[in-house]
C-alpha atoms as an extended CHARMM CRD file, in Angstrom:
* protein
*
       258  EXT
         1         1  MET       CA            -44.1020000000      -46.2500000000       -7.8380000000  PROA      1               0.0000000000
         2         2  VAL       CA            -43.2030000000      -42.6030000000       -8.3130000000  PROA      2               0.0000000000
         3         3  THR       CA            -45.4280000000      -40.5220000000      -10.5370000000  PROA      3               0.0000000000
         4         4  GLY       CA            -45.5630000000      -36.8800000000      -11.6570000000  PROA      4               0.0000000000
         5         5  ARG       CA            -41.7830000000      -36.4340000000      -11.9610000000  PROA      5               0.0000000000
         6         6  LYS       CA            -40.9240000000      -32.7310000000      -12.0640000000  PROA      6               0.0000000000
         7         7  THR       CA            -38.1620000000      -31.6990000000      -14.4500000000  PROA      7               0.0000000000
         8         8  VAL       CA            -35.2540000000      -29.5590000000      -13.2900000000  PROA      8               0.0000000000
         9         9  SER       CA            -35.7410000000      -25.9470000000      -14.3560000000  PROA      9               0.0000000000
        10        10  LYS       CA            -33.3580000000      -24.2480000000      -16.7380000000  PROA      10              0.0000000000
        11        11  MET       CA            -32.3010000000      -21.7920000000      -14.0060000000  PROA      11              0.0000000000
        12        12  ALA       CA            -31.5780000000      -24.6220000000      -11.5530000000  PROA      12              0.0000000000
        13        13  ARG       CA            -29.5560000000      -26.4630000000      -14.2040000000  PROA      13              0.0000000000
        14        14  PHE       CA            -27.4760000000      -23.3530000000      -14.8270000000  PROA      14              0.0000000000
        15        15  GLU       CA            -26.8360000000      -22.8490000000      -11.0940000000  PROA      15              0.0000000000
        16        16  VAL       CA            -25.6940000000      -26.4720000000      -10.7470000000  PROA      16              0.0000000000
        17        17  PHE       CA            -23.4120000000      -26.2140000000      -13.8010000000  PROA      17              0.0000000000
        18        18  LYS       CA            -21.9740000000      -22.9340000000      -12.5180000000  PROA      18              0.0000000000
        19        19  ARG       CA            -21.4040000000      -24.3230000000       -9.0220000000  PROA      19              0.0000000000
        20        20  ASP       CA            -19.6100000000      -27.3900000000      -10.4320000000  PROA      20              0.0000000000
        21        21  GLY       CA            -17.4940000000      -25.3980000000      -12.8770000000  PROA      21              0.0000000000
        22        22  PHE       CA            -19.2430000000      -26.9640000000      -15.9200000000  PROA      22              0.0000000000
        23        23  LYS       CA            -17.4410000000      -30.2430000000      -15.1960000000  PROA      23              0.0000000000
        24        24  CYS       CA            -18.7040000000      -33.7710000000      -14.7150000000  PROA      24              0.0000000000
        25        25  GLN       CA            -18.2690000000      -34.4990000000      -11.0310000000  PROA      25              0.0000000000
        26        26  TYR       CA            -17.7600000000      -38.1980000000      -11.7300000000  PROA      26              0.0000000000
        27        27  CYS       CA            -15.0970000000      -38.2720000000      -14.4360000000  PROA      27              0.0000000000
        28        28  GLY       CA            -13.9690000000      -34.6290000000      -14.7790000000  PROA      28              0.0000000000
        29        29  LYS       CA            -14.9770000000      -34.0920000000      -18.4050000000  PROA      29              0.0000000000
        30        30  ALA       CA            -15.9310000000      -30.4880000000      -19.1060000000  PROA      30              0.0000000000
        31        31  ALA       CA            -18.0690000000      -28.5490000000      -21.5630000000  PROA      31              0.0000000000
        32        32  PRO       CA            -17.9520000000      -28.1010000000      -24.4900000000  PROA      32              0.0000000000
        33        33  ASP       CA            -16.0480000000      -31.3850000000      -24.9830000000  PROA      33              0.0000000000
        34        34  ALA       CA            -18.7600000000      -33.2530000000      -23.0930000000  PROA      34              0.0000000000
        35        35  ILE       CA            -22.5360000000      -32.9520000000      -23.0840000000  PROA      35              0.0000000000
        36        36  LEU       CA            -23.5170000000      -32.1860000000      -19.5080000000  PROA      36              0.0000000000
        37        37  HSD       CA            -26.5960000000      -33.3670000000      -17.6540000000  PROA      37              0.0000000000
        38        38  VAL       CA            -27.9400000000      -32.5440000000      -14.2440000000  PROA      38              0.0000000000
        39        39  ASP       CA            -27.9880000000      -35.7800000000      -12.2540000000  PROA      39              0.0000000000
        40        40  HSD       CA            -29.7650000000      -36.6280000000       -9.0120000000  PROA      40              0.0000000000
        41        41  ILE       CA            -27.4600000000      -37.7670000000       -6.2380000000  PROA      41              0.0000000000
        42        42  LYS       CA            -30.3650000000      -39.5150000000       -4.5580000000  PROA      42              0.0000000000
        43        43  PRO       CA            -32.3760000000      -40.9040000000       -7.4990000000  PROA      43              0.0000000000
        44        44  ILE       CA            -35.9700000000      -39.8810000000       -8.0730000000  PROA      44              0.0000000000
        45        45  ALA       CA            -36.8420000000      -43.5640000000       -7.8710000000  PROA      45              0.0000000000
        46        46  ALA       CA            -35.4980000000      -43.5120000000       -4.3080000000  PROA      46              0.0000000000
        47        47  TYR       CA            -37.5860000000      -40.4330000000       -3.4890000000  PROA      47              0.0000000000
        48        48  GLY       CA            -34.8550000000      -37.9490000000       -4.2500000000  PROA      48              0.0000000000
        49        49  ASP       CA            -36.0150000000      -34.4070000000       -5.0520000000  PROA      49              0.0000000000
        50        50  ASN       CA            -34.9680000000      -31.5050000000       -7.2680000000  PROA      50              0.0000000000
        51        51  ASP       CA            -33.3950000000      -29.4800000000       -4.4770000000  PROA      51              0.0000000000
        52        52  ILE       CA            -30.0620000000      -28.0610000000       -5.6700000000  PROA      52              0.0000000000
        53        53  SER       CA            -28.2730000000      -29.9030000000       -2.8680000000  PROA      53              0.0000000000
        54        54  ASN       CA            -29.4390000000      -33.1780000000       -4.4730000000  PROA      54              0.0000000000
        55        55  LEU       CA            -28.2950000000      -32.1750000000       -7.9550000000  PROA      55              0.0000000000
        56        56  ILE       CA            -24.8830000000      -32.6130000000       -9.5010000000  PROA      56              0.0000000000
        57        57  THR       CA            -23.2510000000      -32.0890000000      -12.8940000000  PROA      57              0.0000000000
        58        58  SER       CA            -22.6780000000      -35.2680000000      -14.8760000000  PROA      58              0.0000000000
        59        59  CYS       CA            -21.5900000000      -35.9280000000      -18.4350000000  PROA      59              0.0000000000
        60        60  MET       CA            -24.0260000000      -37.8800000000      -20.6000000000  PROA      60              0.0000000000
        61        61  GLU       CA            -21.9810000000      -41.0880000000      -20.4490000000  PROA      61              0.0000000000
        62        62  CYS       CA            -21.7050000000      -41.0920000000      -16.6600000000  PROA      62              0.0000000000
        63        63  ASN       CA            -25.3530000000      -40.1690000000      -16.2030000000  PROA      63              0.0000000000
        64        64  LEU       CA            -26.7100000000      -42.8420000000      -18.5340000000  PROA      64              0.0000000000
        65        65  GLY       CA            -24.2910000000      -45.4310000000      -17.2440000000  PROA      65              0.0000000000
        66        66  LYS       CA            -25.0620000000      -44.8330000000      -13.5770000000  PROA      66              0.0000000000
        67        67  GLY       CA            -28.7710000000      -45.6140000000      -13.7910000000  PROA      67              0.0000000000
        68        68  PRO       CA            -31.1570000000      -45.1130000000      -10.8390000000  PROA      68              0.0000000000
        69        69  ARG       CA            -28.4950000000      -45.8700000000       -8.2050000000  PROA      69              0.0000000000
        70        70  GLU       CA            -27.0360000000      -43.7620000000       -5.4280000000  PROA      70              0.0000000000
        71        71  LEU       CA            -23.2630000000      -43.5180000000       -5.3790000000  PROA      71              0.0000000000
        72        72  SER       CA            -22.1680000000      -45.9830000000       -2.7860000000  PROA      72              0.0000000000
        73        73  ASP       CA            -18.8980000000      -44.1550000000       -2.0550000000  PROA      73              0.0000000000
        74        74  ARG       CA            -20.6220000000      -40.7910000000       -1.5880000000  PROA      74              0.0000000000
        75        75  SER       CA            -17.8590000000      -39.1840000000       -3.6620000000  PROA      75              0.0000000000
        76        76  ALA       CA            -20.2570000000      -36.7520000000       -5.3560000000  PROA      76              0.0000000000
        77        77  ILE       CA            -21.7700000000      -35.6910000000       -2.0440000000  PROA      77              0.0000000000
        78        78  GLU       CA            -18.3400000000      -35.1970000000       -0.4920000000  PROA      78              0.0000000000
        79        79  ARG       CA            -17.1840000000      -33.1900000000       -3.5000000000  PROA      79              0.0000000000
        80        80  GLN       CA            -20.2680000000      -30.9870000000       -3.2650000000  PROA      80              0.0000000000
        81        81  ARG       CA            -19.7250000000      -30.5260000000        0.4710000000  PROA      81              0.0000000000
        82        82  ARG       CA            -16.1300000000      -29.4370000000       -0.1210000000  PROA      82              0.0000000000
        83        83  GLN       CA            -17.2570000000      -26.9930000000       -2.8160000000  PROA      83              0.0000000000
        84        84  LEU       CA            -19.8320000000      -25.4490000000       -0.5060000000  PROA      84              0.0000000000
        85        85  GLU       CA            -17.2490000000      -25.1650000000        2.2690000000  PROA      85              0.0000000000
        86        86  GLU       CA            -14.7990000000      -23.5340000000       -0.1340000000  PROA      86              0.0000000000
        87        87  LEU       CA            -17.4230000000      -21.0610000000       -1.3600000000  PROA      87              0.0000000000
        88        88  ASN       CA            -18.3240000000      -20.2000000000        2.2200000000  PROA      88              0.0000000000
        89        89  GLU       CA            -14.6520000000      -19.7180000000        3.1240000000  PROA      89              0.0000000000
        90        90  ARG       CA            -14.1830000000      -17.4170000000        0.1330000000  PROA      90              0.0000000000
        91        91  ARG       CA            -17.2180000000      -15.4110000000        1.2050000000  PROA      91              0.0000000000
        92        92  LEU       CA            -15.9000000000      -15.1070000000        4.7730000000  PROA      92              0.0000000000
        93        93  GLN       CA            -12.4430000000      -14.0730000000        3.5480000000  PROA      93              0.0000000000
        94        94  LEU       CA            -13.9650000000      -11.4860000000        1.2210000000  PROA      94              0.0000000000
        95        95  GLU       CA            -15.9620000000      -10.0400000000        4.1120000000  PROA      95              0.0000000000
        96        96  MET       CA            -12.7980000000       -9.9230000000        6.2400000000  PROA      96              0.0000000000
        97        97  MET       CA            -10.8800000000       -8.1880000000        3.4270000000  PROA      97              0.0000000000
        98        98  ILE       CA            -13.6290000000       -5.5870000000        3.0680000000  PROA      98              0.0000000000
        99        99  GLU       CA            -13.6730000000       -5.0090000000        6.8320000000  PROA      99              0.0000000000
       100       100  TRP       CA             -9.8590000000       -4.8110000000        6.8780000000  PROA      100             0.0000000000
       101       101  GLY       CA             -9.8820000000       -2.3000000000        4.0150000000  PROA      101             0.0000000000
       102       102  GLU       CA            -12.4260000000       -0.1400000000        5.7940000000  PROA      102             0.0000000000
       103       103  GLY       CA            -10.3070000000       -0.2980000000        8.9430000000  PROA      103             0.0000000000
       104       104  LEU       CA             -7.2000000000        0.7420000000        7.0160000000  PROA      104             0.0000000000
       105       105  GLY       CA             -9.0840000000        3.7060000000        5.5850000000  PROA      105             0.0000000000
       106       106  GLN       CA            -10.1550000000        4.8020000000        9.0610000000  PROA      106             0.0000000000
       107       107  LEU       CA             -6.6050000000        4.3600000000       10.3970000000  PROA      107             0.0000000000
       108       108  GLU       CA             -5.1920000000        6.4400000000        7.5340000000  PROA      108             0.0000000000
       109       109  ASP       CA             -7.6960000000        9.2290000000        8.2560000000  PROA      109             0.0000000000
       110       110  GLN       CA             -6.7040000000        9.1660000000       11.9330000000  PROA      110             0.0000000000
       111       111  LYS       CA             -3.0280000000        9.5230000000       11.0000000000  PROA      111             0.0000000000
       112       112  VAL       CA             -3.7890000000       12.4560000000        8.6860000000  PROA      112             0.0000000000
       113       113  ASP       CA             -5.8380000000       14.1210000000       11.4240000000  PROA      113             0.0000000000
       114       114  ALA       CA             -3.0420000000       13.6430000000       13.9830000000  PROA      114             0.0000000000
       115       115  VAL       CA             -0.4890000000       15.4190000000       11.7720000000  PROA      115             0.0000000000
       116       116  ALA       CA             -2.9800000000       18.0960000000       10.6860000000  PROA      116             0.0000000000
       117       117  ASN       CA             -3.9450000000       18.8570000000       14.3030000000  PROA      117             0.0000000000
       118       118  MET       CA             -0.2750000000       19.2560000000       15.2550000000  PROA      118             0.0000000000
       119       119  ILE       CA              0.2690000000       21.7160000000       12.3930000000  PROA      119             0.0000000000
       120       120  GLU       CA             -2.9030000000       23.6560000000       13.1910000000  PROA      120             0.0000000000
       121       121  ARG       CA             -1.9700000000       24.0250000000       16.8610000000  PROA      121             0.0000000000
       122       122  THR       CA              1.6190000000       25.0220000000       16.0940000000  PROA      122             0.0000000000
       123       123  ALA       CA              1.0460000000       27.4500000000       13.2230000000  PROA      123             0.0000000000
       124       124  ARG       CA             -2.3930000000       28.5810000000       14.4590000000  PROA      124             0.0000000000
       125       125  CYS       CA             -3.9630000000       27.9370000000       11.0990000000  PROA      125             0.0000000000
       126       126  GLY       CA             -6.5580000000       25.6830000000        9.5090000000  PROA      126             0.0000000000
       127       127  ILE       CA             -5.6680000000       22.7940000000        7.1970000000  PROA      127             0.0000000000
       128       128  THR       CA             -7.6900000000       22.6460000000        3.9880000000  PROA      128             0.0000000000
       129       129  ASP       CA             -8.6690000000       19.4620000000        2.1610000000  PROA      129             0.0000000000
       130       130  THR       CA             -5.7770000000       20.1260000000       -0.2190000000  PROA      130             0.0000000000
       131       131  GLY       CA             -3.4340000000       20.3510000000        2.7470000000  PROA      131             0.0000000000
       132       132  LYS       CA             -4.7380000000       17.0320000000        4.0810000000  PROA      132             0.0000000000
       133       133  ASP       CA             -4.1490000000       15.4770000000        0.6640000000  PROA      133             0.0000000000
       134       134  SER       CA             -0.5140000000       16.6070000000        0.9310000000  PROA      134             0.0000000000
       135       135  ILE       CA             -0.2240000000       15.0820000000        4.3980000000  PROA      135             0.0000000000
       136       136  ARG       CA             -1.7050000000       11.8490000000        3.0450000000  PROA      136             0.0000000000
       137       137  LYS       CA              1.0770000000       11.7580000000        0.4360000000  PROA      137             0.0000000000
       138       138  TRP       CA              3.7100000000       12.4180000000        3.1120000000  PROA      138             0.0000000000
       139       139  LEU       CA              2.3920000000        9.4570000000        5.0890000000  PROA      139             0.0000000000
       140       140  LYS       CA              3.1680000000        7.1610000000        2.1800000000  PROA      140             0.0000000000
       141       141  ARG       CA              6.8670000000        7.8760000000        2.8040000000  PROA      141             0.0000000000
       142       142  TYR       CA              7.1300000000        8.7930000000        6.4810000000  PROA      142             0.0000000000
       143       143  SER       CA              5.5790000000        7.6270000000        9.7370000000  PROA      143             0.0000000000
       144       144  VAL       CA              3.3440000000        9.8030000000       11.9110000000  PROA      144             0.0000000000
       145       145  GLU       CA              6.1620000000       10.0560000000       14.4600000000  PROA      145             0.0000000000
       146       146  GLU       CA              8.6460000000       11.2780000000       11.8150000000  PROA      146             0.0000000000
       147       147  LEU       CA              6.2370000000       13.9520000000       10.6020000000  PROA      147             0.0000000000
       148       148  LEU       CA              5.3490000000       15.1430000000       14.1090000000  PROA      148             0.0000000000
       149       149  LEU       CA              9.0380000000       15.5660000000       14.9740000000  PROA      149             0.0000000000
       150       150  ALA       CA              9.6460000000       17.3550000000       11.6750000000  PROA      150             0.0000000000
       151       151  ALA       CA              6.6740000000       19.6680000000       12.3270000000  PROA      151             0.0000000000
       152       152  GLU       CA              8.2050000000       20.5760000000       15.6580000000  PROA      152             0.0000000000
       153       153  ASP       CA             11.5810000000       21.4010000000       14.0930000000  PROA      153             0.0000000000
       154       154  ALA       CA              9.9440000000       23.3490000000       11.2500000000  PROA      154             0.0000000000
       155       155  THR       CA              8.7530000000       26.0110000000       13.7260000000  PROA      155             0.0000000000
       156       156  ALA       CA             12.1150000000       27.7160000000       13.0690000000  PROA      156             0.0000000000
       157       157  TYR       CA             10.5730000000       28.9570000000        9.8040000000  PROA      157             0.0000000000
       158       158  LEU       CA              7.6140000000       30.6850000000       11.4940000000  PROA      158             0.0000000000
       159       159  ASP       CA              7.9020000000       34.4990000000       11.6480000000  PROA      159             0.0000000000
       160       160  ARG       CA              5.5980000000       36.7160000000       13.6820000000  PROA      160             0.0000000000
       161       161  ASP       CA              3.8060000000       39.8710000000       12.6400000000  PROA      161             0.0000000000
       162       162  GLY       CA              2.6460000000       41.1430000000       16.0210000000  PROA      162             0.0000000000
       163       163  GLU       CA              0.7110000000       38.3500000000       17.7270000000  PROA      163             0.0000000000
       164       164  GLN       CA              0.1890000000       36.3320000000       14.5230000000  PROA      164             0.0000000000
       165       165  PHE       CA              2.4710000000       34.3280000000       12.3000000000  PROA      165             0.0000000000
       166       166  THR       CA              2.8440000000       35.7060000000        8.7880000000  PROA      166             0.0000000000
       167       167  HSD       CA              1.0480000000       33.9290000000        5.9580000000  PROA      167             0.0000000000
       168       168  ASP       CA              4.2910000000       33.3680000000        4.0270000000  PROA      168             0.0000000000
       169       169  SER       CA              6.0220000000       31.8380000000        7.0400000000  PROA      169             0.0000000000
       170       170  LYS       CA              3.0680000000       29.4950000000        7.6110000000  PROA      170             0.0000000000
       171       171  CYS       CA              3.3540000000       28.2920000000        4.0170000000  PROA      171             0.0000000000
       172       172  LYS       CA              7.1000000000       27.8320000000        4.3940000000  PROA      172             0.0000000000
       173       173  TYR       CA              6.6020000000       25.9710000000        7.6680000000  PROA      173             0.0000000000
       174       174  PHE       CA              4.1570000000       23.5660000000        6.0030000000  PROA      174             0.0000000000
       175       175  GLU       CA              6.3870000000       23.0070000000        2.9450000000  PROA      175             0.0000000000
       176       176  PHE       CA              9.4630000000       22.2490000000        5.0360000000  PROA      176             0.0000000000
       177       177  ILE       CA              7.8880000000       19.4940000000        7.1590000000  PROA      177             0.0000000000
       178       178  PRO       CA              8.4650000000       16.6460000000        4.6300000000  PROA      178             0.0000000000
       179       179  ARG       CA             11.9180000000       18.0540000000        3.7980000000  PROA      179             0.0000000000
       180       180  ILE       CA             12.9490000000       17.9770000000        7.4410000000  PROA      180             0.0000000000
       181       181  ALA       CA             11.5310000000       14.4630000000        7.7730000000  PROA      181             0.0000000000
       182       182  ALA       CA             13.7260000000       13.4120000000        4.8370000000  PROA      182             0.0000000000
       183       183  VAL       CA             16.8120000000       14.9820000000        6.4030000000  PROA      183             0.0000000000
       184       184  LYS       CA             16.1450000000       13.3340000000        9.7630000000  PROA      184             0.0000000000
       185       185  ARG       CA             15.8290000000        9.9430000000        8.1230000000  PROA      185             0.0000000000
       186       186  ARG       CA             19.1240000000       10.4510000000        6.2980000000  PROA      186             0.0000000000
       187       187  GLU       CA             20.7480000000       11.4910000000        9.5850000000  PROA      187             0.0000000000
       188       188  GLN       CA             19.9710000000        8.0620000000       11.0110000000  PROA      188             0.0000000000
       189       189  ASP       CA             22.1650000000        6.4450000000        8.3490000000  PROA      189             0.0000000000
       190       190  LYS       CA             24.6500000000        9.3100000000        8.0620000000  PROA      190             0.0000000000
       191       191  PRO       CA             25.0230000000       11.1860000000       11.3630000000  PROA      191             0.0000000000
       192       192  TYR       CA             27.2950000000       13.7910000000        9.7620000000  PROA      192             0.0000000000
       193       193  ILE       CA             24.4360000000       15.1310000000        7.5750000000  PROA      193             0.0000000000
       194       194  LYS       CA             23.4950000000       17.5680000000       10.3490000000  PROA      194             0.0000000000
       195       195  ASP       CA             27.0410000000       18.9790000000       10.2910000000  PROA      195             0.0000000000
       196       196  LEU       CA             26.8400000000       19.4170000000        6.5190000000  PROA      196             0.0000000000
       197       197  TYR       CA             23.6750000000       21.4860000000        6.8250000000  PROA      197             0.0000000000
       198       198  TYR       CA             25.4590000000       23.6360000000        9.3950000000  PROA      198             0.0000000000
       199       199  ILE       CA             28.3530000000       24.1430000000        6.9480000000  PROA      199             0.0000000000
       200       200  ARG       CA             25.8760000000       25.0510000000        4.2140000000  PROA      200             0.0000000000
       201       201  GLY       CA             24.5770000000       27.7330000000        6.5720000000  PROA      201             0.0000000000
       202       202  ILE       CA             28.1330000000       29.1230000000        6.7520000000  PROA      202             0.0000000000
       203       203  LEU       CA             28.2730000000       29.2560000000        2.9470000000  PROA      203             0.0000000000
       204       204  ARG       CA             24.9270000000       31.0440000000        2.7660000000  PROA      204             0.0000000000
       205       205  LYS       CA             26.1390000000       33.7500000000        5.1470000000  PROA      205             0.0000000000
       206       206  ARG       CA             29.5060000000       34.2410000000        3.4520000000  PROA      206             0.0000000000
       207       207  LEU       CA             28.6920000000       33.9680000000       -0.2650000000  PROA      207             0.0000000000
       208       208  PRO       CA             26.2010000000       35.8770000000       -2.4350000000  PROA      208             0.0000000000
       209       209  TYR       CA             25.0950000000       32.6640000000       -4.1780000000  PROA      209             0.0000000000
       210       210  VAL       CA             24.9870000000       29.0250000000       -3.0670000000  PROA      210             0.0000000000
       211       211  ASN       CA             23.2990000000       26.1020000000       -4.7750000000  PROA      211             0.0000000000
       212       212  ASP       CA             21.6040000000       24.6050000000       -1.7110000000  PROA      212             0.0000000000
       213       213  TRP       CA             20.9070000000       21.1550000000       -3.1590000000  PROA      213             0.0000000000
       214       214  LEU       CA             24.2740000000       20.7400000000       -4.8950000000  PROA      214             0.0000000000
       215       215  SER       CA             26.2600000000       21.9760000000       -1.9110000000  PROA      215             0.0000000000
       216       216  ILE       CA             24.8800000000       19.1950000000        0.2790000000  PROA      216             0.0000000000
       217       217  ARG       CA             25.4740000000       16.5860000000       -2.4250000000  PROA      217             0.0000000000
       218       218  ILE       CA             29.1080000000       17.6620000000       -2.9100000000  PROA      218             0.0000000000
       219       219  MET       CA             29.8280000000       17.6840000000        0.8130000000  PROA      219             0.0000000000
       220       220  GLU       CA             28.0830000000       14.3340000000        1.2560000000  PROA      220             0.0000000000
       221       221  SER       CA             30.2370000000       12.8250000000       -1.4870000000  PROA      221             0.0000000000
       222       222  ALA       CA             33.3040000000       14.1840000000        0.2730000000  PROA      222             0.0000000000
       223       223  ALA       CA             32.2820000000       12.7330000000        3.6230000000  PROA      223             0.0000000000
       224       224  ASP       CA             31.5260000000        9.3770000000        1.9930000000  PROA      224             0.0000000000
       225       225  ALA       CA             35.0290000000        9.4630000000        0.4770000000  PROA      225             0.0000000000
       226       226  GLY       CA             36.4580000000        9.7150000000        3.9990000000  PROA      226             0.0000000000
       227       227  ILE       CA             37.1970000000       13.4460000000        4.1090000000  PROA      227             0.0000000000
       228       228  ASP       CA             37.0240000000       14.8900000000        7.6150000000  PROA      228             0.0000000000
       229       229  ILE       CA             34.0930000000       17.2170000000        8.3700000000  PROA      229             0.0000000000
       230       230  ASP       CA             36.4810000000       19.8480000000        9.7570000000  PROA      230             0.0000000000
       231       231  ALA       CA             38.3410000000       19.9240000000        6.4140000000  PROA      231             0.0000000000
       232       232  ILE       CA             35.0590000000       20.5710000000        4.6080000000  PROA      232             0.0000000000
       233       233  LYS       CA             34.2560000000       23.3350000000        7.0870000000  PROA      233             0.0000000000
       234       234  GLU       CA             37.6400000000       24.9950000000        6.4950000000  PROA      234             0.0000000000
       235       235  ILE       CA             36.9740000000       25.1440000000        2.7570000000  PROA      235             0.0000000000
       236       236  ALA       CA             33.5470000000       26.6800000000        3.4100000000  PROA      236             0.0000000000
       237       237  LEU       CA             35.1600000000       29.3490000000        5.6110000000  PROA      237             0.0000000000
       238       238  SER       CA             37.8830000000       30.2160000000        3.0910000000  PROA      238             0.0000000000
       239       239  ALA       CA             36.1510000000       29.9250000000       -0.3180000000  PROA      239             0.0000000000
       240       240  ARG       CA             35.6370000000       33.2950000000       -2.0130000000  PROA      240             0.0000000000
       241       241  SER       CA             32.8100000000       32.1650000000       -4.2860000000  PROA      241             0.0000000000
       242       242  TRP       CA             30.4380000000       29.2720000000       -4.9320000000  PROA      242             0.0000000000
       243       243  ALA       CA             32.5110000000       28.2520000000       -7.9510000000  PROA      243             0.0000000000
       244       244  ALA       CA             35.6910000000       28.2780000000       -5.8480000000  PROA      244             0.0000000000
       245       245  PHE       CA             34.0270000000       26.1120000000       -3.1950000000  PROA      245             0.0000000000
       246       246  GLN       CA             32.9790000000       23.6030000000       -5.8700000000  PROA      246             0.0000000000
       247       247  ARG       CA             36.5020000000       23.4530000000       -7.3480000000  PROA      247             0.0000000000
       248       248  GLU       CA             38.2200000000       22.9300000000       -4.0030000000  PROA      248             0.0000000000
       249       249  MET       CA             35.7220000000       20.3060000000       -2.8900000000  PROA      249             0.0000000000
       250       250  GLN       CA             36.0250000000       18.3860000000       -6.1480000000  PROA      250             0.0000000000
       251       251  TRP       CA             39.8290000000       18.4560000000       -5.9310000000  PROA      251             0.0000000000
       252       252  LEU       CA             39.6490000000       17.1290000000       -2.3660000000  PROA      252             0.0000000000
       253       253  ILE       CA             37.2730000000       14.3130000000       -3.4420000000  PROA      253             0.0000000000
       254       254  ASN       CA             39.5240000000       13.3520000000       -6.3910000000  PROA      254             0.0000000000
       255       255  GLU       CA             42.5590000000       13.2320000000       -4.0860000000  PROA      255             0.0000000000
       256       256  ALA       CA             40.7280000000       11.0080000000       -1.6070000000  PROA      256             0.0000000000
       257       257  GLU       CA             39.5450000000        8.6080000000       -4.3050000000  PROA      257             0.0000000000
       258       258  GLU       CA             42.9530000000        8.1660000000       -5.9750000000  PROA      258             0.0000000000
């Protein structure tokens, strides 16, 4: 005979309900549609205890109908085992995600440092936290390799004042790195882009005013329409003004598209 039965505490009941999703583990009924009890998998009469591993959520009907009997098919125990395994797997995956996130953060910092060190060595200057924030934004669009190659090409914008580079040229050098990276990426898809920038240089030398952005867009549209690069260059060499260049290029594009 078993005497001195100890009731399940309110906290233990809540933990069992929470673990089982407030559902009867026998029939699937859930609160608040069903009144839930905490049932003993191994009955008290069979020397079962109040350990949480021996407790399971049961609706009132299933609990009262089961009586002091263990489940012969061990379905409740197997369900509890699966739940514990699932909870443990979720915990392990969460730990892996946290570790992965921390690793990504470290990798991102290493990439920023690699680009910043290249710039510091080339321009002989220090990179502030604001500068590193800019590099971090660049890295969302370009790879480390793309930025390092662009930083190398951007040295054309560095001007010396004696043994030192001028402050303005250092700023220009820094600002042009993502622009050059963008151009290089476009060159992979459109090899003639490099030629168009060369032609824009001709326009800059010949004309008092050139819209840098629009000139490239117009020439790119012409090249996409099948117009030969040499024909575009001839117009750049003969145009007497920026407006004249625009007119002739647009006429050439319209002719090619008709």
